[in-house]
FIDO-463553 format. One line per 2 residues: number of its first residue (from 0); their letters; for each residue x, y, z of C-alpha. Coordinates in steps of 0.1 Angstrom, whole numbers. Layout:
<sites>
NUM = A = X Y Z; ...
</sites>
This chain:
<sites>
0 = MP = 237 -33 85; 202 -47 90
2 = YH = 176 -24 74; 151 -25 102
4 = RQ = 141 -50 129; 111 -56 151
6 = MR = 117 -60 188; 91 -71 213
8 = QT = 96 -66 250; 78 -80 279
10 = QF = 62 -58 306; 84 -30 318
12 = PI = 81 -27 356; 82 9 368
14 = NF = 115 6 386; 137 -1 356
16 = SI = 116 19 332; 127 49 352
18 = RG = 163 38 360; 170 25 325
20 = VR = 189 -6 335; 172 -30 311
22 = CR = 165 -6 283; 202 -9 275
24 = GV = 194 -38 253; 174 -16 230
26 = AE = 204 8 229; 226 -21 219
28 = LL = 203 -30 190; 205 6 177
30 = HR = 243 5 181; 243 -26 158
32 = GY = 223 -8 131; 188 -20 139
34 = RL = 157 1 133; 131 -7 160
36 = AV = 95 -11 170; 91 -20 206
38 = TH = 60 -36 222; 53 -45 259
40 = GN = 28 -63 281; 4 -45 305
42 = GP = -15 -73 324; -8 -61 360
44 = QV = -14 -25 350; -48 -33 335
46 = GN = -57 -52 367; -48 -22 388
48 = AL = -68 1 366; -98 -21 368
50 = LR = -95 -21 406; -95 17 406
52 = VE = -126 17 384; -144 -6 409
54 = LS = -134 14 439; -147 46 424
56 = AE = -178 31 409; -202 52 430
58 = RA = -184 85 422; -171 82 386
60 = PE = -184 66 353; -172 31 345
62 = LP = -144 29 319; -147 4 291
64 = LG = -119 -22 290; -107 -9 256
66 = VI = -102 26 271; -83 11 301
68 = VA = -60 -7 276; -55 26 258
70 = DT = -47 44 291; -22 19 302
72 = EG = -6 17 267; -1 54 268
74 = GM = 12 55 304; 36 27 300
76 = GY = 47 40 266; 56 73 283
78 = MI = 78 55 309; 95 33 283
80 = EQ = 99 63 260; 116 84 287
82 = CL = 137 55 298; 151 50 263
84 = QN = 157 88 259; 178 88 291
86 = VF = 198 57 280; 204 72 246
88 = LR = 216 104 263; 241 86 285
90 = RG = 254 67 255; 259 98 235
92 = YG = 236 87 207; 224 123 200
94 = QI = 188 131 191; 173 97 184
96 = EV = 136 102 183; 114 79 204
98 = VT = 76 80 201; 46 60 215
100 = VV = 17 52 192; -14 42 210
102 = TQ = -23 14 186; -57 1 174
104 = VV = -57 -36 163; -84 -49 141
106 = VN = -102 -81 151; -132 -101 138
108 = PK = -163 -92 158; -175 -128 153
110 = DP = -143 -144 166; -153 -174 186
112 = AL = -130 -162 215; -155 -133 220
114 = MN = -184 -157 223; -166 -179 248
116 = PT = -144 -156 269; -116 -173 288
118 = KF = -90 -146 295; -88 -137 332
120 = VG = -85 -100 341; -86 -80 373
122 = QF = -91 -90 409; -102 -122 427
124 = YS = -137 -123 442; -156 -144 466
126 = ER = -186 -164 453; -210 -138 466
128 = EA = -191 -110 450; -189 -130 417
130 = LQ = -226 -134 416; -230 -96 421
132 = KQ = -206 -90 392; -226 -114 370
134 = QQ = -257 -94 377; -239 -64 364
136 = GW = -232 -81 331; -198 -95 337
138 = VV = -187 -130 328; -171 -145 359
140 = KS = -154 -179 362; -137 -199 389
142 = AG = -100 -192 392; -92 -221 415
144 = SR = -86 -219 452; -82 -181 452
146 = GY = -118 -175 441; -134 -161 410
148 = RR = -123 -136 384; -137 -117 355
150 = VV = -131 -133 320; -131 -115 287
152 = GS = -125 -126 251; -90 -126 236
154 = PM = -96 -125 198; -70 -131 172
156 = PL = -54 -98 159; -58 -94 121
158 = EI = -41 -62 113; -25 -31 129
160 = LN = -47 -2 121; -18 23 125
162 = RS = 6 2 105; 14 28 78
164 = VI = 25 55 102; 44 31 124
166 = KQ = 63 17 93; 71 52 81
168 = LV = 85 62 115; 106 31 118
170 = HA = 120 35 83; 129 70 92
172 = GT = 150 58 122; 125 67 150
174 = VV = 122 41 178; 84 34 180
176 = IA = 67 19 210; 35 4 196
178 = AG = 8 -23 202; 15 -22 240
180 = GG = -4 -49 259; -16 -63 225
182 = GI = -31 -30 214; -67 -18 216
184 = PV = -91 -43 199; -115 -27 174
186 = YR = -136 -39 145; -151 -25 113
188 = ET = -188 -22 107; -200 -30 71
190 = DG = -196 7 62; -161 9 76
192 = WL = -171 26 109; -148 16 137
194 = EG = -160 3 171; -141 -8 202
196 = VD = -144 -43 217; -143 -51 255
198 = AV = -116 -76 251; -78 -80 253
200 = ID = -54 -92 227; -24 -115 234
202 = KD = 7 -94 232; 28 -120 215
204 = RA = 2 -125 187; -1 -87 183
206 = SA = 37 -84 181; 39 -109 153
208 = VL = 12 -91 134; 29 -58 139
210 = AR = 62 -72 127; 45 -86 96
212 = DI = 26 -53 89; 57 -31 90
214 = QA = 77 -57 70; 103 -63 98
216 = HD = 131 -87 92; 134 -101 127
218 = LI = 111 -106 157; 128 -106 191
220 = IV = 107 -119 220; 122 -112 254
222 = TA = 108 -132 284; 119 -147 317
224 = AE = 132 -180 302; 167 -184 288
226 = YV = 156 -209 261; 127 -225 245
228 = SL = 128 -259 262; 112 -294 259
230 = HY = 100 -310 291; 105 -277 309
232 = GT = 110 -279 346; 116 -316 347
234 = PQ = 148 -337 349; 144 -344 312
236 = QV = 145 -307 302; 162 -301 269
238 = NL = 171 -265 260; 168 -257 223
240 = TR = 192 -232 207; 180 -234 171
242 = LT = 147 -246 156; 132 -246 121
244 = VA = 96 -233 118; 85 -269 110
246 = EA = 101 -282 142; 86 -254 163
248 = QK = 51 -262 149; 56 -299 155
250 = YL = 65 -293 192; 36 -270 195
252 = DE = 12 -296 182; 27 -322 206
254 = GH = 19 -299 236; 54 -291 247
256 = FP = 47 -254 252; 19 -245 276
258 = AG = -7 -219 266; 0 -198 296
260 = SM = 38 -194 291; 59 -203 261
262 = GP = 30 -214 238; 19 -180 226
264 = KV = 55 -170 220; 64 -200 198
266 = EA = 30 -196 181; 38 -160 173
268 = AV = 72 -170 160; 57 -195 136
270 = KF = 31 -171 123; 57 -144 117
272 = LL = 80 -167 98; 53 -183 77
274 = EG = 42 -148 67; 76 -137 54
276 = GE = 97 -130 85; 134 -140 84
278 = RV = 143 -148 120; 129 -150 155
280 = LI = 149 -149 188; 133 -159 221
282 = CD = 155 -151 250; 159 -141 287
284 = LD = 158 -103 293; 189 -105 315
286 = KF = 209 -123 288; 196 -102 259
288 = VE = 230 -91 245; 245 -125 249
290 = SL = 216 -139 230; 222 -115 201
292 = DG = 257 -130 199; 244 -166 199
294 = KS = 256 -174 234; 221 -178 248
296 = GT = 185 -179 237; 166 -198 210
298 = WI = 167 -188 173; 138 -200 151
300 = LP = 144 -199 114; 123 -207 83
302 = N = 143 -238 75
</sites>
């Protein structure tokens, strides 16, 4: 039996978090002897929370972005946690503990990404509204034909602050939901004092760091694509079922994987494997179990 594994999930929409349909993949991993940490995205939820902050601006204090990330991490963690508990109950797994850890992730306060923010968050604005937001201290950039949006930094995650307790829980057989939405970015002052950062962390990068920090064997990245592909969306598309880390890095360098889609996932896979991981699976959420059996998905290995 595998000792413990790291699983990373994409965003859980509310409907199947409650119904439990797609949480069955996690139950299947437990059935196969895996020990699990689960992560998730939160982009739309952060956007909705930012909208609520704007709509209540004259009646309630503005919430920092880091607090909004924490709020959505906790709220979505609750939904996933309950979903898993219900699926485990239906399968007769007994009292498997599931817990959500609202996770702080250490970043470098001098990360260049914080000096030149590029990550779009929140709503679209007209040019007049964008100018008003800039006067309030926001950085706002054109988002194409739909208007303007706020941009924030997306620094590289360096370490999971809560890694020791997450590792202990996973080793004990608890299913841990952690680093949701990339986690809450924080940095250390020279005396060790912690401060939050108004930024967001890429969820794939954070998942790779979490997997490394809890010494996971495997990283499983579940997305909307069945395979990692070359020339994706063209008549020349080639689906890849197996890659070495060197091949994955080569294709990354050649620009085969766009930054807004498969790029961060392959980048996370490479990082995890170079830092001691054993295997990475990138697969379609709807073909998760088939991918575990080698019938779908892309496995990336050290060599």
